[in-house]
N, C-alpha and C positions, 0 to 999 in steps of 0.2 A: 771683344767677343766674350771674354771671360765674364765680364760684368753682366752681360745679358742673361747668361745661364744662371748666375747667382740670384738675379732679380726674380726669376720665375720659380725657383725652388723655395719650398716652405721651410721655415725654421724647424728644427727637430722638436722643439717644445710644443709648437702649435700642432704639428702632425700627431704627436702623442696625445694631446688633449682631444683632438677630433676623434682619434681612434677610441679613446676611453669613453667619449660621449656616445659614439656609435655602438660600442659594446654594451654599455649600460642600457641604451634604448632597446637593443635586441633582447637582453635579459628580461627587461620589464615586459616586453611584448610576449615572450615565451611564457612567463609566469601568468600573465593575464589570460592567455589562451588556455593554459592548463586549468586555471581556476574556473573559467567559464565552462570548460568541458566537464569538470567535476560537478558543477551546479546542475548542468543539463542532465547528466547521468543520474544524479540523485533524484531529480524531479521525475524523470522517466520511470525509474524503478518505483517511485511512490504511486505512480498512476496505474501500474499494472495490478489487475485483480489478483487477490491471493486466494488460493484454494486451501481449505481446511481439511485435515485428515478426517476420515469417516469413522471416528471413534464415538462410542456412546457411553454415557455415564448413567449408571442405574441409580434411581432416586429411591428414597425410603418407601414411597407409596407403590413401588413396582414399575413405575413408568421409566422411560429412558429419555435423556436429552442429548443432543449433539452439539458440536462446536459451531460457532457462528460469529459474525462480526469481523472487524478489521484485525483484531488480535487473536482470532480463532479460540476464544474462551468458551467454556461450556455454558450453555443457557442455564438460568436458575431452575432448580427443581420446582415443580408446582406445589403449592400449599394444599393441604387437605381441604377439599370443598366437596364433601359428599352429598350435598343437597343441590347440586347443579344438574341441569338437563341439557341435552344436546338436541339439535333439530333432527328430523327424520333423515336417514341416510348417513348419519355420523355416528362414530363410536367414541365413547368417553374414555379419556386417558388423563387422569389428574384433573387439571383445570382446562385442558384442551379437548376439543372435539375434532377428531380426525375423520376425514371422509372414509366411508367404508371401501370405496374403490382404491384407496391408498394401499390397502393390504393385498389387493389382487391385481392391480394394474400399475406397472412402474411409472407410467406417465399420467397419473391421475390429474385431471384439470381442476378439481375442486380444491379450494384452499382450506386449511385448518382454521377453526374459529375457537374463540374462548367460550367455555360453557357459561350459561347464565344461571344465576341462583333460582331455584324452584320457589314458587309462591304458594 
């Protein structure tokens, strides 16, 4: 009877090797899940729209530009183009023609346009 018990029991060296293999597998799985979570988190944060602060930069010509783009950088100041004209219903500011309703209606539906050189 003693021999039958010893036949079923694993040698201590084999049991230690299996335990080490199981522990290594669990560590690899945990590190893989952590890395995957970090990748997904960084991807999700990159997909979120970024809101820029509502600061304005005064340009030498007296106009103002705001922050825009993915890095919230100030738009470039317009160059002096004194011989440009704007369509009817627009007000000239530097190289831009802003709709007159922009100054009186917060939700003006007309887009700003670039002024065209006068002929």
